[in-house]
Every structure is written in C-alpha cells, then in structure tokens.
TISEMAR-455124 format. One line per field, with one value per residue (C-alpha): residue in three letters; x, y, z. Coordinates in steps of 0.05 Angstrom, whole numbers, plus 5000, padded with zeros to 4 digits. Example, Ala and Ser with C-alpha at 12.3 -4.5 7.8 and 13.67 -1.06 7.14 Angstrom:
residues 2
res = c(ALA_SER)
x = c(5246_5273)
y = c(4910_4979)
z = c(5156_5143)
END
This chain:
residues 698
res = c(UNK_UNK_UNK_UNK_UNK_UNK_UNK_UNK_UNK_UNK_UNK_UNK_UNK_UNK_UNK_UNK_UNK_UNK_UNK_UNK_UNK_UNK_UNK_UNK_UNK_UNK_UNK_UNK_UNK_UNK_UNK_UNK_UNK_UNK_UNK_UNK_UNK_UNK_UNK_UNK_UNK_UNK_UNK_UNK_UNK_UNK_UNK_UNK_UNK_UNK_UNK_UNK_UNK_UNK_UNK_UNK_UNK_UNK_UNK_UNK_UNK_UNK_UNK_UNK_UNK_UNK_UNK_UNK_UNK_UNK_UNK_UNK_UNK_UNK_UNK_UNK_UNK_UNK_UNK_UNK_UNK_UNK_UNK_UNK_UNK_UNK_UNK_UNK_UNK_UNK_UNK_UNK_UNK_UNK_UNK_UNK_UNK_UNK_UNK_UNK_UNK_UNK_UNK_UNK_UNK_UNK_UNK_UNK_UNK_UNK_UNK_UNK_UNK_UNK_UNK_UNK_UNK_UNK_UNK_UNK_UNK_UNK_UNK_UNK_UNK_UNK_UNK_UNK_UNK_UNK_UNK_UNK_UNK_UNK_UNK_UNK_UNK_UNK_UNK_UNK_UNK_UNK_UNK_UNK_UNK_UNK_UNK_UNK_UNK_UNK_UNK_UNK_UNK_UNK_UNK_UNK_UNK_UNK_UNK_UNK_UNK_UNK_UNK_UNK_UNK_UNK_UNK_UNK_UNK_UNK_UNK_UNK_UNK_UNK_UNK_UNK_UNK_UNK_UNK_UNK_UNK_UNK_UNK_UNK_UNK_UNK_UNK_UNK_UNK_UNK_UNK_UNK_UNK_UNK_UNK_UNK_UNK_UNK_UNK_UNK_UNK_UNK_UNK_UNK_UNK_UNK_UNK_UNK_UNK_UNK_UNK_UNK_UNK_UNK_UNK_UNK_UNK_UNK_UNK_UNK_UNK_UNK_UNK_UNK_UNK_UNK_UNK_UNK_UNK_UNK_UNK_UNK_UNK_UNK_UNK_UNK_UNK_UNK_UNK_UNK_UNK_UNK_UNK_UNK_UNK_UNK_UNK_UNK_UNK_UNK_UNK_UNK_UNK_UNK_UNK_UNK_UNK_UNK_UNK_UNK_UNK_UNK_UNK_UNK_UNK_UNK_UNK_UNK_UNK_UNK_UNK_UNK_UNK_UNK_UNK_UNK_UNK_UNK_UNK_UNK_UNK_UNK_UNK_UNK_UNK_UNK_UNK_UNK_UNK_UNK_UNK_UNK_UNK_UNK_UNK_UNK_UNK_UNK_UNK_UNK_UNK_UNK_UNK_UNK_UNK_UNK_UNK_UNK_UNK_UNK_UNK_UNK_UNK_UNK_UNK_UNK_UNK_UNK_UNK_UNK_UNK_UNK_UNK_UNK_UNK_UNK_UNK_UNK_UNK_UNK_UNK_UNK_UNK_UNK_UNK_UNK_UNK_UNK_UNK_UNK_UNK_UNK_UNK_UNK_UNK_UNK_UNK_UNK_UNK_UNK_UNK_UNK_UNK_UNK_UNK_UNK_UNK_UNK_UNK_UNK_UNK_UNK_UNK_UNK_UNK_UNK_UNK_UNK_UNK_UNK_UNK_UNK_UNK_UNK_UNK_UNK_UNK_UNK_UNK_UNK_UNK_UNK_UNK_UNK_UNK_UNK_UNK_UNK_UNK_UNK_UNK_UNK_UNK_UNK_UNK_UNK_UNK_UNK_UNK_UNK_UNK_UNK_UNK_UNK_UNK_UNK_UNK_UNK_UNK_UNK_UNK_UNK_UNK_UNK_UNK_UNK_UNK_UNK_UNK_UNK_UNK_UNK_UNK_UNK_UNK_UNK_UNK_UNK_UNK_UNK_UNK_UNK_UNK_UNK_UNK_UNK_UNK_UNK_UNK_UNK_UNK_UNK_UNK_UNK_UNK_UNK_UNK_UNK_UNK_UNK_UNK_UNK_UNK_UNK_UNK_UNK_UNK_UNK_UNK_UNK_UNK_UNK_UNK_UNK_UNK_UNK_UNK_UNK_UNK_UNK_UNK_UNK_UNK_UNK_UNK_UNK_UNK_UNK_UNK_UNK_UNK_UNK_UNK_UNK_UNK_UNK_UNK_UNK_UNK_UNK_UNK_UNK_UNK_UNK_UNK_UNK_UNK_UNK_UNK_UNK_UNK_UNK_UNK_UNK_UNK_UNK_UNK_UNK_UNK_UNK_UNK_UNK_UNK_UNK_UNK_UNK_UNK_UNK_UNK_UNK_UNK_UNK_UNK_UNK_UNK_UNK_UNK_UNK_UNK_UNK_UNK_UNK_UNK_UNK_UNK_UNK_UNK_UNK_UNK_UNK_UNK_UNK_UNK_UNK_UNK_UNK_UNK_UNK_UNK_UNK_UNK_UNK_UNK_UNK_UNK_UNK_UNK_UNK_UNK_UNK_UNK_UNK_UNK_UNK_UNK_UNK_UNK_UNK_UNK_UNK_UNK_UNK_UNK_UNK_UNK_UNK_UNK_UNK_UNK_UNK_UNK_UNK_UNK_UNK_UNK_UNK_UNK_UNK_UNK_UNK_UNK_UNK_UNK_UNK_UNK_UNK_UNK_UNK_UNK_UNK_UNK_UNK_UNK_UNK_UNK_UNK_UNK_UNK_UNK_UNK_UNK_UNK_UNK_UNK_UNK_UNK_UNK_UNK_UNK_UNK_UNK_UNK_UNK_UNK_UNK_UNK_UNK_UNK_UNK_UNK_UNK_UNK_UNK_UNK_UNK_UNK_UNK_UNK_UNK_UNK_UNK_UNK_UNK_UNK_UNK_UNK_UNK_UNK_UNK_UNK_UNK_UNK_UNK_UNK_UNK_UNK_UNK_UNK_UNK_UNK_UNK_UNK_UNK_UNK_UNK_UNK_UNK_UNK_UNK_UNK_UNK_UNK_UNK_UNK_UNK_UNK_UNK_UNK_UNK_UNK_UNK_UNK_UNK_UNK_UNK_UNK_UNK_UNK_UNK_UNK_UNK_UNK_UNK_UNK_UNK_UNK_UNK_UNK)
x = c(3480_3466_3399_3395_3379_3307_3296_3326_3276_3218_3241_3247_3173_3144_3121_3121_3056_2998_2930_2868_2826_2755_2707_2647_2670_2733_2742_2737_2791_2837_2828_2846_2909_2930_2922_2964_3020_3020_3024_3079_3125_3182_3255_3272_3304_3253_3199_3127_3105_3031_2999_2936_2898_2897_2932_2867_2866_2941_2927_2866_2908_2966_2918_2885_2952_2975_2911_2916_2990_3007_3051_3057_3131_3176_3116_3118_3047_3050_3016_3028_3065_3122_3130_3130_3187_3227_3218_3242_3304_3314_3306_3346_3394_3400_3447_3395_3335_3339_3306_3250_3223_3239_3166_3139_3081_3124_3181_3135_3099_3162_3178_3112_3120_3182_3153_3080_3094_3137_3086_3026_3055_3054_2996_2951_2955_2897_2857_2910_2936_2870_2876_2945_2953_3020_3053_3006_3050_2993_2952_3013_3024_2951_2952_3019_2995_2931_2968_3021_2968_2935_3000_3015_2950_2964_3032_2996_2932_2941_3016_2994_2965_3031_3069_3027_3034_3109_3109_3070_3005_2950_2901_2864_2868_2801_2800_2759_2748_2787_2833_2798_2832_2845_2789_2811_2801_2847_2902_2947_2955_2995_3035_3051_3072_3122_3148_3160_3197_3239_3264_3291_3360_3370_3382_3319_3276_3301_3279_3208_3156_3130_3202_3224_3161_3178_3250_3227_3175_3228_3279_3229_3204_3275_3332_3369_3368_3348_3405_3380_3333_3261_3205_3192_3118_3073_3004_2953_2895_2829_2846_2783_2823_2894_2925_2942_3017_3016_2979_3031_3086_3056_3043_3117_3141_3098_3153_3199_3154_3091_3034_2972_2914_2855_2801_2735_2681_2610_2578_2597_2567_2593_2564_2609_2559_2506_2534_2541_2606_2610_2635_2700_2723_2688_2730_2718_2750_2707_2727_2656_2602_2539_2477_2428_2471_2445_2495_2478_2519_2465_2410_2399_2415_2343_2326_2381_2331_2300_2364_2414_2416_2407_2463_2513_2492_2496_2557_2597_2630_2700_2698_2674_2732_2784_2756_2755_2827_2846_2816_2866_2926_2914_2963_2940_2980_3011_2982_3006_3032_3015_2961_3006_2968_2895_2844_2795_2732_2712_2638_2592_2532_2485_2413_2376_2309_2309_2377_2383_2366_2439_2456_2397_2420_2490_2460_2418_2480_2521_2468_2453_2379_2339_2296_2232_2251_2267_2222_2173_2179_2169_2233_2228_2234_2293_2333_2379_2430_2414_2398_2392_2401_2389_2428_2438_2515_2573_2585_2514_2526_2587_2548_2494_2547_2580_2515_2497_2566_2560_2494_2523_2586_2542_2503_2519_2554_2506_2502_2565_2594_2634_2614_2629_2696_2719_2771_2714_2687_2708_2676_2685_2673_2685_2738_2770_2810_2749_2720_2783_2778_2703_2720_2771_2723_2665_2703_2760_2715_2717_2777_2802_2769_2702_2652_2632_2703_2712_2784_2794_2846_2840_2876_2895_2913_2971_3026_2991_2928_2966_3011_2978_3044_3054_2982_2995_3059_3022_2968_3021_3054_2986_2974_2981_2919_2880_2817_2842_2774_2764_2756_2825_2859_2829_2852_2922_2923_2898_2963_3004_3069_3041_3004_3068_3110_3066_3060_2987_2961_2910_2859_2862_2848_2771_2771_2816_2770_2710_2747_2766_2694_2669_2718_2687_2741_2710_2759_2823_2886_2882_2866_2932_2922_2849_2875_2924_2862_2830_2782_2811_2741_2725_2777_2794_2724_2719_2792_2841_2875_2808_2790_2860_2848_2782_2812_2870_2828_2776_2832_2857_2785_2791_2745_2709_2634_2613_2550_2544_2576_2621_2683_2754_2780_2828_2819_2859_2920_2915_2943_3009_3068_3025_3042_3117_3117_3156_3120_3096_3149_3134_3120_3183_3223_3196_3242_3212_3233_3201_3136_3137_3150_3094_3043_3063_3059_2992_2963_2986_2956_2890_2891_2898_2860_2799_2787_2791_2759_2700_2653_2683_2695_2638_2640_2655_2713_2741_2735_2778_2827_2835_2852_2925_2945_2917_2967_2974_3043_3013_2965_2917_2946_2889_2890_2967_2965_2920_2968_3026_2990_2975_3049_3077_3028_3072_3125_3074_3033_3078_3031_3051_2988_3019_3084_3046_3004_3063_3118_3092_3108_3152_3224_3253_3242_3189_3209_3259_3325_3313_3361_3355_3323_3363_3317_3251_3219_3253_3227_3258_3200_3197_3138_3093_3020_2951_2917_2887_2829_2759_2738_2689_2615_2618)
y = c(1945_1871_1841_1794_1721_1730_1787_1744_1688_1737_1765_1697_1678_1729_1692_1731_1737_1783_1777_1822_1826_1849_1878_1925_1960_2001_1992_1917_1918_1961_1912_1854_1889_1910_1838_1813_1864_1845_1770_1780_1836_1859_1866_1917_1964_1955_2004_1983_2013_2030_2062_2103_2148_2214_2249_2246_2170_2168_2206_2162_2099_2122_2139_2071_2036_2071_2052_1980_1967_2015_2059_2081_2077_2057_2064_2099_2117_2151_2163_2110_2156_2171_2098_2076_2125_2102_2031_2046_2074_2013_1964_1997_2038_2112_2122_2097_2133_2208_2236_2266_2248_2298_2296_2308_2358_2419_2403_2390_2457_2495_2452_2466_2541_2540_2493_2515_2580_2543_2488_2536_2564_2495_2461_2418_2461_2509_2488_2516_2570_2604_2606_2636_2711_2743_2777_2745_2700_2688_2650_2611_2591_2571_2528_2497_2478_2446_2405_2384_2358_2321_2286_2271_2234_2199_2174_2145_2115_2110_2099_2052_2114_2149_2090_2088_2164_2160_2106_2151_2112_2163_2116_2105_2034_2008_1941_1891_1935_1955_2016_2082_2137_2202_2252_2305_2363_2327_2306_2359_2317_2260_2312_2354_2291_2274_2345_2339_2273_2305_2357_2304_2274_2199_2197_2235_2192_2130_2159_2174_2137_2090_2071_2060_2019_1970_1963_1952_1899_1862_1865_1841_1783_1763_1734_1799_1820_1892_1942_1958_1919_1935_1936_1864_1881_1931_1946_1982_2004_2035_2046_2057_2054_2043_2054_1992_2007_2006_1939_1910_1936_1904_1838_1836_1855_1796_1749_1783_1818_1806_1851_1859_1896_1917_1933_1967_1927_1947_1880_1808_1782_1788_1854_1878_1857_1902_1965_1994_1977_1907_1880_1917_1877_1811_1752_1679_1684_1715_1725_1735_1683_1696_1712_1655_1626_1679_1706_1781_1783_1743_1792_1860_1924_1944_1889_1906_1944_1877_1841_1891_1950_2018_2052_2000_2015_2091_2101_2037_2042_2062_2010_1956_1970_1968_1901_1869_1890_1858_1793_1786_1800_1758_1703_1631_1591_1527_1461_1437_1503_1525_1580_1631_1683_1662_1684_1721_1761_1803_1816_1822_1777_1817_1829_1871_1900_1946_1975_2049_2071_2080_2010_1980_2015_1986_1916_1921_1941_1887_1834_1864_1872_1905_1964_1923_1876_1928_1924_1980_2003_2071_2107_2128_2202_2189_2157_2210_2163_2197_2270_2321_2395_2450_2513_2574_2577_2537_2578_2564_2490_2491_2527_2474_2421_2451_2454_2382_2360_2394_2360_2291_2300_2322_2257_2205_2140_2083_2023_1981_2030_2094_2166_2197_2232_2285_2239_2191_2243_2251_2305_2298_2351_2347_2403_2420_2479_2521_2513_2512_2585_2578_2517_2557_2615_2572_2518_2565_2620_2590_2583_2518_2533_2549_2491_2501_2489_2426_2407_2400_2393_2401_2348_2344_2417_2444_2486_2551_2530_2512_2571_2639_2674_2628_2644_2718_2712_2674_2729_2784_2748_2750_2822_2851_2810_2815_2853_2872_2869_2897_2826_2806_2869_2852_2779_2805_2848_2787_2750_2758_2769_2825_2860_2856_2886_2949_2953_2934_2904_2848_2885_2944_2904_2903_2980_2988_2942_2984_3047_3017_2997_3065_3102_3069_3021_2965_2939_2960_2995_3059_3080_3056_2986_2983_3007_2945_2902_2940_2975_3047_3074_3059_3111_3115_3115_3065_3043_3034_3100_3135_3107_3127_3199_3201_3171_3220_3281_3258_3255_3325_3353_3346_3328_3394_3405_3388_3402_3332_3266_3227_3262_3234_3268_3271_3200_3181_3211_3151_3103_3071_3116_3176_3217_3209_3273_3332_3392_3446_3499_3567_3625_3660_3603_3615_3652_3696_3645_3590_3630_3641_3568_3549_3591_3560_3490_3508_3534_3471_3428_3465_3465_3389_3374_3417_3379_3312_3333_3371_3309_3282_3338_3379_3454_3471_3423_3453_3523_3502_3466_3528_3576_3552_3584_3652_3706_3719_3704_3673_3617_3592_3535_3487_3496_3493_3428_3399_3419_3392_3325_3324_3338_3283_3229_3201_3184_3157_3111_3100_3138_3201_3243_3304_3297_3291_3352_3396_3373_3418_3485_3475_3496_3498_3462_3500_3471_3507_3468_3423_3372_3301_3321_3299_3329_3363_3296_3253_3271_3234_3185_3122_3083_3056_3051_3047_3115_3122_3162_3142_3162_3218_3199_3206)
z = c(2091_2088_2110_2170_2158_2181_2133_2076_2096_2092_2028_1996_2012_1964_1902_1838_1801_1786_1822_1820_1883_1865_1915_1920_1982_1986_2061_2053_1999_2043_2102_2056_2031_2100_2124_2067_2081_2153_2138_2085_2106_2063_2087_2137_2087_2031_2011_2001_1934_1929_1869_1873_1825_1865_1921_1961_1955_1976_2041_2057_2044_2087_2145_2140_2137_2199_2235_2214_2221_2276_2233_2160_2148_2090_2043_1977_1959_1892_1824_1769_1719_1767_1785_1711_1693_1752_1733_1661_1693_1738_1681_1627_1668_1685_1624_1575_1604_1623_1685_1642_1573_1517_1500_1569_1569_1591_1544_1486_1498_1484_1424_1395_1408_1363_1308_1302_1264_1213_1206_1201_1135_1102_1067_1110_1172_1153_1215_1263_1220_1225_1300_1303_1293_1275_1334_1384_1428_1477_1425_1404_1477_1488_1425_1443_1514_1486_1433_1483_1529_1469_1447_1520_1525_1460_1486_1547_1517_1440_1428_1371_1334_1341_1315_1253_1242_1250_1196_1148_1157_1173_1203_1270_1296_1327_1363_1326_1266_1204_1209_1199_1157_1195_1178_1129_1177_1227_1179_1209_1272_1240_1201_1264_1302_1247_1248_1324_1315_1259_1309_1356_1356_1354_1428_1443_1396_1431_1499_1483_1523_1469_1449_1520_1536_1481_1507_1579_1559_1518_1576_1629_1586_1566_1604_1614_1687_1704_1710_1780_1826_1815_1868_1892_1909_1878_1904_1860_1902_1883_1809_1767_1702_1678_1608_1567_1571_1647_1649_1600_1642_1706_1670_1648_1719_1747_1724_1775_1826_1864_1835_1877_1846_1891_1842_1861_1823_1837_1813_1829_1765_1694_1672_1615_1561_1589_1560_1490_1456_1486_1418_1425_1487_1476_1496_1518_1586_1641_1714_1744_1734_1693_1732_1729_1672_1623_1571_1562_1500_1465_1482_1447_1484_1481_1531_1582_1626_1643_1660_1690_1735_1698_1735_1710_1640_1647_1692_1686_1618_1643_1699_1649_1601_1659_1687_1620_1607_1674_1654_1599_1645_1707_1719_1716_1766_1740_1761_1829_1850_1921_1919_1953_1913_1920_1871_1915_1901_1962_1956_2013_2014_2058_2034_2085_2061_2121_2105_2090_2019_1998_2023_1983_1920_1929_1940_1878_1837_1867_1851_1782_1800_1744_1762_1753_1807_1860_1921_1928_1999_2032_2054_2127_2140_2186_2129_2102_2067_2000_2002_1947_1959_1908_1918_1874_1876_1895_1957_1981_1967_2011_2066_2062_2064_2126_2162_2146_2168_2234_2244_2229_2268_2329_2328_2384_2369_2351_2397_2390_2341_2341_2325_2258_2254_2206_2177_2156_2108_2037_1994_1919_1866_1790_1786_1852_1825_1813_1884_1927_1945_1964_2006_2045_2053_2079_2121_2143_2173_2243_2289_2317_2384_2355_2362_2288_2264_2219_2204_2127_2075_1999_1956_1884_1878_1835_1864_1843_1879_1942_1944_1937_1921_1860_1838_1845_1803_1749_1749_1743_1685_1649_1666_1595_1575_1641_1652_1721_1754_1823_1851_1822_1851_1920_1914_1897_1961_2001_1986_2051_2014_1970_2028_2070_2013_2014_2089_2093_2156_2148_2192_2143_2080_2089_2095_2034_1995_2014_1992_1927_1912_1936_1892_1831_1812_1770_1718_1681_1706_1663_1592_1565_1593_1566_1498_1496_1500_1442_1490_1483_1473_1547_1570_1644_1672_1730_1723_1780_1761_1760_1830_1856_1835_1871_1934_1934_1920_1970_2021_2003_2010_2086_2140_2148_2135_2065_2029_2000_1995_2043_2065_2074_2135_2191_2213_2152_2187_2236_2185_2200_2183_2164_2226_2214_2171_2195_2223_2176_2161_2192_2146_2169_2138_2069_2022_1965_1913_1954_1958_1883_1869_1920_1883_1816_1846_1879_1813_1775_1831_1826_1750_1745_1809_1795_1729_1764_1831_1803_1802_1866_1916_1942_1930_2003_2004_1940_1970_2030_1986_1940_1996_1998_1933_1943_1930_2003_2029_2092_2070_2122_2162_2150_2075_2074_2110_2056_2001_2040_2046_1973_1955_2004_1983_1928_1981_2031_1988_1926_1879_1842_1833_1868_1831_1764_1780_1799_1751_1694_1727_1789_1774_1844_1910_1949_2015_2059_2075_2131_2166_2139_2072_2010_1958_1952_1931_1983_2053_2113_2118_2076_2103_2050_2067_2032_2026_2094_2068_2049_1978_1967_1957_1882)
END
C-alpha cells in the first residue's frame, strides 16, 4: 500500500544522525522523547522501534507513551539482541542470515554436549576433564550450559578475543595496554573455541555473530543499499550499558536512520575520571564540562573523596564506561547544517535544602558535591524518602513492603498534585526468579475486592517462571536427581493441571498437605530412588512410599475407639468418588473357593500389613482389622468393610498397596460375579482421588 503525500512529507523530514540525550531523571527523559515523537511522527504504516534493557522497562515505557500520546500503537518495544539480529537480516538479506545463529546459546549447548567428551580426552583440557564423570550426562549438560553462556557473552562483549583465538593467537586484548597471554589454567578456552569452529560448515561459520557484524558494518558504511528497508528511527531508552558491537551498528545505521539515545546520567559534570580504571577510557573529547575547571584526571585517586561524590566512585563504574563510549560515537553535525537534532542535556537545576532526603542525595550526585561539603541538617521524622527495614527472610521483607505500600497508597493527594497510584511503583530485586513465588504468596493473598489488594505484575520472568506447568515438567525431567522434598511434592500438587489430572479439588489440597506431613513424609520417593542418589543407607524411612503406607494403613484402621494416636476414620469416606463403590456382597453369595481365596488374601494382607502397621496402628485398631480373616465363614461386617476398602484402594487412589500385599498368595478372584465387573482388579468405579483418610498419629 502506497503512502499518502502527507505521509511522504512527514517521512522525508527525518534527518539521519545519532544523538544522545543525557538526563538525571528518567521521567524527564521520557517526556522529552515523547515530545520528539509527537513533533516528528513516522508514516502511517511505519513502526516506532524502541529498545529497552528489560521487559519491566518496556511495560513502563508503553504505559507512559499511551498516557502522553493518547495511545501506544505501531510501537515495537523490544530488547536490543532481537533488534540487532533482525537488522542483520534486513541489511544482508534473509538468504545470507539464518533466523537463528548456529552459535546461539541453546544450539551451542548441544554442540558442546557432543564435543566435550572428545575434547576432554586431549591434552590441555585437564581443568574440565576432572569435572566430567563417565556415564554422568547431567554433569555434562551442566558444564555445556555454563560454557555456552560464557561463549555467548564473549560473542557479545569480547568478539576481539574470539577473533584472536580463531587465528591461533591465545592472548587477551586490553585497551591501552599490551596483549596479555591467556593464563595456563585457562588455555583450554581458546582450544575449545577452535574445536567449536572446526565443527561448523563454511556457511555456518559465515553466519556467526562476529562475522555477520563485520559484514553489516561494511555494508552500512559503503554504497551498497540494504537488501530490505531498515528502521528509519530507533530510540534507545533507559540503557545503562550497551556492548561495543551494538554501538558500532547504531553508529553505522546513523548514516541512514535517525538514532535517538535517552541516556540516564546521574551527574551533569565530567565524572569519568573519578573512578579507578580511568586510564582505560581516557580521551580528549568530553561531553560534560569540568566542574570548576578542574581536571580530575590530574589528581590521584586518593584525593577523590575531596572532589567527587562517594556514590559515583563506588556505584558508577558501569555507567561511566557506557557514557565514555557514547562520547566517541555521537555525530558532529557539519557546519551550516540546521540543528534538526539538537545536542541537549536535560538536567534539572533545582537546589532545595528543604527537599526530602532522597532528593538531597540526588542533587548532591548531580552536582558532584563531595561528602565533606554536604550540609549537616537534621532529617525530620516525617521524612520517609529513604527508609531501611531489617527482616529475617525474603517473605518477611515482602510483608513489610506490602504494609508500607498500603500506607503510602492510602495517603491523600498533596495540594496541587495527585495521589500515588500502584502503576507509579516499581520494586526492584537482584534476582527476580528466586522471589517470584514469595511475591505471589504475599501480594496475591487478597482478592480484588479486598481493600488490602494491591494490583501487581512480575516482569523479566522466563517461561518456566510464568507457567507453573512448564516448571512442573522441568522438575519431573530432573526427577532422577531430585531429593523430592515434601515441599517440592506439595508444589507439584499445587499446579492446577497436575491436581486436575488426579481429581484433586483445590479446597482439599491443604488437608492433603497436612496428611502428608503428619504421615512422616520428608524427602525421597522410596528406597530405590534414594539408592540412585547414593543414599541407599537411608532406606525408606520418611520417604513418600513410607508415608503412603502409613496413610493407607491409618485409613484401614477405622474410626473406632483407639488406645492412642489419631485415627483415620469414616469421614474419609466423604471424599469425592469414594462412595461410588458397590455394596458389600452378602455371605450367601460367597462360594467355598471364594472363601478360601479370601482367607489366603486376608492372611497375606495381615502378614504384610502387620509389619508396616505395627508402629502406626494402635493395638485396638489392629484387633478390629484382624477380625476379618478369622476362620469363620461369616466375618464381622465392620471388619469385612475395612478389608474391602483396603483391597479397592489401588483403584480409587491409583496406588497399589493392597494389590502388592495380596498378590503373593491370591490365585483366584475372591469376589462373586457381579454385573459390570470385568475382572477382580477392575471394579466399575474409575474415579481417582487423594486418599481421603488422615494418617495415624505415628
């Protein structure tokens, strides 16, 4: 579809180039970017490309864009890696660039799984050969995953190292210093990289990221037009760091596209020389001015406490390196050109000694005020802009956070302002994967109509963390090496798909968890599974099979009076599907052979059950249970019902304790022929339920 003339006019007004907007406040940078996008719109059918460093920042930017522009549409807000590979395909063509690199992390993991055993037998690989064990694929997979991640980072940040290693030069390039030989204990890394490259075909070697990067840079800087149109405007927002290869690609794209970088910079003065390692990025060109005309590069680092803010020196290394790299890539407009892309620094100038403590700290960092020049003023008790809480666990931290947020959200709006909204709050943690479950437990405990409910969402989670069924599948795939703790088994039952498969209602899960704990289940499935872990000496004590025996035998002991312990009685019959069993056969229906088989079955049940039930079933319960296999041809109805329940349990709950106990001696079906029965082990009911019986006390 062709563009209208007005769209063509708007499209032609975008001047190619690269500009970096620096500011100390993210919201100010966002307002500036939104104003620029509003004043210089793209064509009606073009997408706005915005690159961010995390999924959480992507959601925040899209909400801000919708609020500022009225709608967030035709905007592709994504991570840099995906954009970079798509640009490679647009510049060089889809035929020259595959959809995925042959040395992506996942593909490289499987290549290493195949090549590591061969390499470990060679000289120079002693460091990794000691980790691998013959016949242990799990260790091999762990090592392959770690090495694939390592080489993936090398391809992004240190492709120059990989180029040297591929050329048989085992050195480490260091900017501003001579090349350093690879340490002897790490010499296996260059050798392994050459082994990986040797396993690639010529087409695959040409499609690795370092090789494609060189081809793309040459094509963008030359006269050859891209195979497909590339994005005419790219916005990088809120990035705290970028690899050198990404900056080189953006600088080459600036000949054809408009590149707008919104860079969070905490200080408006040149502060790169206040941190250790400044000699690595020393250059003549500086974007920010010197404070009071003093060049910090001429001062020793021991004196920085008197000239710079201490937080810049301790926390600002990564931001310093990023800002210094940007200084080398900003476009200098030719003389006489209209400043369509103005060089703008967006720093606030406010200095308010009465501002909250957090604002005062931000002002001191912005103005690079050393600690000795900070004003000494008392902090009002009402100032809670910086608060430290000490908690004994992550769950308690989240509970405190929830209470504090409720208090802040309940405060009225200040004069001339607006009240705090949940969308204004961002909570950051070092590793979100480890606390996601606790966040859901604390913030998800109140319903939407509860006044304590705070709407929340968790960003930057993988598919397994977002989908409990995927997490359950991954856990089951690791089952041979799992400890199978009680908490893990309960988490598995909490997965809706798993509980639905076994007919467990959500309201019954807490009761089942209490029974599992009361039955003594602690870790392991059974003695065989523990033996696979090298822990056969632990036996079956406190395993899942041990607890299952106790629950079933506790159920079979009945609900009559006991001399000790908790009983598992008739209320267990209330479980779903349990009362679907057929009525007990009358004694007149029993044939002599059935009676003989029943006595043999009963004897076997008691022989196996007595050994297991002795520590679990009180004596009175065992006496009632034993009455069913007396030699009398008319067993007591109550005792017969208990044996009947024990026999049918393997059909009702999917477990085979009764079948195991009776299989050694039973030679014929003890049940009379009844309509709808296909065999003695297949009664007409098929409902699957949890054992609806509480475990015995012991």
